[in-house]
N, C-alpha and C positions, 0 to 999 in steps of 0.2 A: 569564403573565409575572410578574415579581417587582418591577417598578418602574412607577410611573404619575405623571402630572403632576396637581398639585392645581389648584384653581380659581385660586389666586394665581399659578400658573406655576412653582412649585418642584417638583423631582423628589422623590418619596417612595419609599423603597426598603424592601422587606421583608427585606433581607439581614441586618439587625440583629435580635438576639433581641427579640421584642416579646411582651408579655403579651396574651393574648386579650382580657382585660377592657378594656385600653387601646385595642386595635384596634376593639372593638365600639363604644366611645364615639366613636372617630375616624370610623368608618364612618357613624355616625348624624349626625355634624356636618360631614362633609367630602364634597366631590364629587371624583371621580377621572376622569382622561381619558387615553386612549392617547397617548403622545408622538409616535407616528407618524401616525396618521390623525385624531387629535383627537376621536374618538368617546368617549362616556362608557363607563367600564368599571366592573365590580362587584368589590368586595373580598370574596373567598371565604374564609370562616373555618370550614370544616368540620373534623370530627374525624378523617377518613380520609386527608386529603391535606395537603400543605404549604400554608400560607396563600399565596394568590396573587391576582392580578388576572385578570379574564376579560372579554372582549368580550361584550356583551349579544346576545341572540338576534337574528338578522337583520342584524347588523353585518358588513360586509366590510372587512377590513384587509389591504392588500397585503403587509404584513410578517409577518403571523401566519397563514399558510396551513397551518402544521403544528401539530397538537395536541401539547402537552408532557406526557410521562408523568411519574409520580412519580420514576422512575429518572433521567430527564433533569433535573428540577428540583433534586433532591437533589445530583446530580453538579455541576450548575452552581453551586449555593450552596457546596458543599465546595471547589471549585476557586477560587472567589472568596475565601473565607476563608483558604485556603492561601496565596494571593498576599499577602493583607493581613497575615498573620502573619509574612511575610518582609520586611515593610516596603516592599513594591512598590506604587506608586500604581496602583490599579485601580478601574474603574467597572463596575458590573453593568448589563448591557443598555444600554450607552451608544448613543444614537442620533446618528449623524452626518448632519445635514441637508444637508451638502454633496453627498452622493451617495445619501442615502436608505437607508443600511444600518445594521443594529443588531446587532453581534456580541454573543454571550453575555457576554463580558467584554472590555473594552478595558484594556490596561495598558502601562506604560512600564518598560523595563528596558535598562540599558547603552546609553542614548542612542537606543534604538529604540522605536517604537510598535507594539504587537501587537494583533491582533484574534483572540481565542481563540474558536473555535467548537467547542462540545461537541455532537457529533451522535450521537443514539441511534436514529434511524430513517432508512431510505434516503430520499434525495431525488433528483430527476432530475439526470442528469449536467450538463445545460445550466445548472441553478441553481447547482450546485457550481462550475462554471467561471465563471459570471457573478460570483458572490460573491468568488471567489479573485482574479479579474482586477481587480475594483473595489477591493478592498483594496490590491492592489499599486499600482494607478494613483493611489491617494490616500495613498501613503506609509505604509501599514500592512504589517507582516509577518504574513501569515495563519498561525495555529497551529491546525490542525484536529486534534481529538482525538476518536476514536471510542469509543463505549461498549464496554467490554470484553466484554459479552455477545455481541458480533458475532464475536469471535475464538474460533473453535472449535478446541480442541486435540484431536487424534485419537490420536496416540501421542507418545512422547517426542520432543520437538523436531520434530514434524510437525503442521501446522495446515491447516485448511480455510479458504481465503480467497476471498471473492467478488470480482468486478470492482469493486464499490463499496468494499470494504475497501481495495483497492489505491489508491483515491483519496487516502487519508490518509497515504501515504508522504511522508516529507520527508527532506532530506539534512542531515547534519551538515557543519560547515565542513571536515572531512577527506574529504567525499565519500561517507560511508557512508549507505546507505538505512536508515531506521528507520521503524517504524510504531507510533505512540504510542496507547495506549488507557487508559481509566480506569473503574474500577468503584466506584460510590458505596456499594454494599452491603458490599464488602470494604475499602473506603477505601484502595485501592492502584492504582498505575499498572502497566500491563503493556506492556513495550516489546519488540517483535520487531526483530531485526537479522539481518544475513547471510541474507536471505530468498532462497531459490532454488526457484522453482516447478518441479515435475516433471510436473504435469498442469495442466489448466485451473483446477481448484479447489484443488489441494493443493500444499503447499510445505514444505520443511525450513527451519527458522529457529532462531537462538539466541533464548532467552527470558529476560527480566529483569523481576522483580517488585520494585516499590519502594513501601513504605508512604508514604502522603501525609504522615505525621508525621515521616518521615525524609528524604524527597526534597526537594531544593531546585529552583528553576526551572532552574538550570544543568544539573541531571541529566536534565531533560526536553528542553531545547533542544539540549544537547550530551551525550547519554548516552555513558557509557564502553562502547564496543562493541569486540569483537574480530573480526578477519577469519579467525580459525581456523575451519576447516570440517571436519566429520566426513564424509570421503569414503566410508567404509564404510557409514554410515547412508544416504547418497545412493544408493550402488549397490544396497543392499537395497530401498530405496523404488522405484527404477527397475525392478527386477526384479518386484516386486509389481504395480507399475503396468501393466507389459506383460501380465502374466497376467490381471489384472482387466479390462483394456482389451479383450483378445480375447474374454473371456466376455460382455462387454456392448458389442457393436459398435454403432457409430453411422454415419450416412451419411458423415461426414468420415473416420472410420477406414476404412470400406470403400473410399473413394476412394483413400486413402493405400495401403492394402494392395494394391489392384489395380495401382497403379503400381510398387510395389517388387517384386511378383511378376513383373511384366512385365520387370523388370530382373534377374530371377533372384536376388532377395534375399528373406530371410525375417525376419519381425519378431523371432523368437527366436534368429536366428543373425547378428545385427549385431555388428560389432567393438566393443570397449570404448571406442574413440576416438569413437564416436557416442553422444551423450547426455551430454556433459560439462557440468558446472555453470559458468556464467559470470554475473557480477554483473548485467549489463543484460538478462539473460533475462527480467527483470521487464517489459520493454517488449514482450514477445511473448507473446500468449495461447496460441498453439500450443505444445504440449509440446516440450521440447528434442530428444527422440528423433526427432520428426517433422521439425522444421526443419533439424536437423543431418543427417538422412538425405537430405533434399532437396539440401543442399549437397554431400554426397558424390556423389549422382547427377549434379548439374549441373556440379561443379567437379573432383572428384578421380577419379571412376570411370574415365574414359577418358584420364587423363593418366598418363604413365609417369615414373619417377624422373628427376630433373634437368630436367624441363620447368618452364616458368615460368607463374606465375599472376598475372594482373593484378587488383588489388582492384576496379577499376572494372567489370570484366567480372563479377566475383562479385556486386557490388552490383546490376548490371543484372538478373542472373538471380534474385537474391533479391527484387527489387522486382516482377519478373514473377510470381513465385509469390504475392506479396501481392495483385496485381491480379486474379489468378485465384482469390483467396480460399482458396488452399491453405496459406498462412501468414497467420494473423490477428494483427494487432498489438493491443496493449492501450493504451488512452488513459489517461494519467496527468495529470490537470488541473493539478497543481502543477509539472509538468515538460513544458510544451508544446513546448519546443525540443529535447528529447531524441530522438535518432533511433534507431529499432530496429536499424539496421545496426551500432550500437555493440556489440551482442551478438555479431555476426558477427566483428567485429574482435577481440573478446576471445576468441572461439573459436579464431581463427587464432593468437592469442598462446598459448593453451593448447597447440595443436598444435606451435607452435614450441618451447615448453618441453619437450615430449615428444620432440622430435627428428624430427617428421614433416615439417616444412618449415623452410626457412631464409629469413629476410628479406634480400632483396638490394637493396632500395631503399625509398623512402618508401611505395610502394604496390605493390611487386613481391615475390613469394615464389617460391622454388624448392622443388619437391617433392623430398624426400629419399628417402622410402620410401612405398610404397603401403600402403593399408589391407589387412590380411589378413582375408578373410571366412571365418569358421569353417564347416566342412562338416558338423558334427554337434554335438549338445548337449554331448557329452563334450569335444570340442575347444574349444567355446566356454567351458566351465567352466575348463578348463586354461588357456586364453588369458586369461580374466578374472582368475584367481588370480595368474598371473604378472604381468599388467599392474598389478593393485592393489598387490601387494607391491613391485614395482619403482618405482611412481610415487606411492605414498601421500604421500610428503613433498612432491612437486611439486604434487599436486592438493589437498593438505590445507590450502592457504592460497590463498584467492581474491583 
């Protein structure tokens, strides 16, 4: 940690540039204590690491169950100085005794109080949830920023994201999902937006890199994002995913394949209307090609054109799949009230835009035309090409 309480009760911070000689004198003449547990701490002035305070051996502190890496300490210091240079009132490792939490940085901006947590190592979901809820309950806006080393780029605009990475999703005031990260080694922010998962671990996303010397707090809280979407990229990734998926089967995949084969369907011969990108697909861990195939089987397969579809029936069938663990939802601690069925509503909106269905009431749709199932790979390729050319402008904006 970078702050400690002196014997007189004042807070001493290592956030300011301090000469080692002065700190050596201070260490010799001063005693330091943890602001949280009150135990004595040592001032570490080694040559290999950032100067810091550390609990002594055998000390148990409820607030410091995580060891801080050099990557973390440097990032926390850089973010603190970044706020300070903008004239933003900020306090490093501020301890709020009202509820016993200590964000990496507390700061005030535009009439709001923020708790900035810079997280560089995984923590249990229950701890992330507890901290987030406590901040909100005590009138803080939590700002979680993950270390950029966790954001693994695979190909152009394709990223590998773990369930833990998704915890850091936040929304702009315009409702856009963004995932902010920071790298202290490169001294820049990396912001992902328009994130669309096509598998459990992989997603397409727009990427924005911002130097800490050029970025302001507004650019992190309200980054300029576009909802333009590269549908061709998405289609190619979905195709690769289906091939790789079949080469590395899993119990969940085998379960899915058994059901679709029983329905005379083939993974490689699904229509292009199955596996469409929707914004709230983030709430569902199961790949879109699976949960949308289940919707086809449960809702569309046995309905003829002009038949009516009640959304409440769709939701009931969707929830049944969830209870059977055939569809797995993703928990996003910063959005506890977001319902996964939002993704289904958005999928219906996509189908409506494609002319597959017509909305007849608040929660009633009429099927206009059935899904055409390709009978061969050649037919599928021809169907896909026609579909993408015709609907690129419709699906290119989510």
